[in-house]
C-alpha positions, 0 to 999 in steps of 0.5 A: 481387975488387973494385976497392976490395980492389985499391986498398986491400989492406990494408983488407978490401972490406967495411970500405973500401966502408962507409967510402966509401958512408957519408954523413951527413944534413946536414939532419937534423943542422942542422934549425934551419938548414933551418927558416931556409932554408925561412922565408927562402925563403918570405918571398922568394917572398912579397915577389916575389909582392907586387911581381908583383901590384902590377905586374899591377894597374898594367898593368891600371889603365893599360890600362883608362885609355886613351881609346877612341872609338867613332864 
C-alpha cells in the first residue's frame, strides 16, 4: 500500500496523489505579467550594457591619452 494511502486512509490513493501532484501553470495564466517581466529585464540589461560600454570607452580614451616618450 502506498504511503499516501496510509496517511489519508479515507481518500483513495489515486485521488490523493493527483491532488498533491496537481500544479497550476502560473506563467500560462498570467501572460501579461511574464511579458512585463521580460521587457523590464531587457531594458535593465540594455541600460547596464550602455553604462558598461561607456566605461569601456572612457578607459580606452584614458589609456590612449597617456604621454609616451620613445627616446
